[in-house]
Phi, psi and omega in degrees: 000135182281143177284165178298320179298315180302314180296317181294321178293320177301312181294321178297314178297318180301314181293313185289319178296320177300317179295318180295318179297319179296323181283321192263331183255114181294136182293332180289336178276314190246358185083186181275117182253129176236153175264112183269331180198163177228125173260126186239132178294157181299328179271004178063021182261350176215149182220138174258121182259119180266120185255137170255132181236124178275118182150181180285179182295325178295319180290325177296315179296320179295319180296316179296318178296320180294317179294317178294326178295322182265011185305314180300319179294315178298321178301315179296317181295319178293322179298326178286326184277329183253116182266103177225163177301313176237130173282125180299141174285126186269136173235135183250138176220152175282138178267115182256012184295324179295318179296317178296320178296318177296322179295319177298317179296321177298317179297317179296320177296320180295317178297318180296322180289322184273344181288140178291147180295142183272000000 
């Protein structure tokens, strides 16, 4: 079970990383990038930032590459905004949960259409 501090740091990182991404990464280059979740290590020294990107797979890959390219700069900006003993080292990943959820809904709709009426 996560402590209250752990939860608060996750939410703070989610908010601040989202704000930094909106300011620093132009939407015309990478599409609309959102922070969907933050995974935080128990010692608060590393964080995995799950990004949602509105656009096709090519735009998602480009956005992830752009964010990873600017990671040191983003890390510094987040470190200035979030006052902690150690600024967590940020790792970025694409969040595919929305795509998986949509696929599950499509499968359920297909099953419903093909099933004989009861």
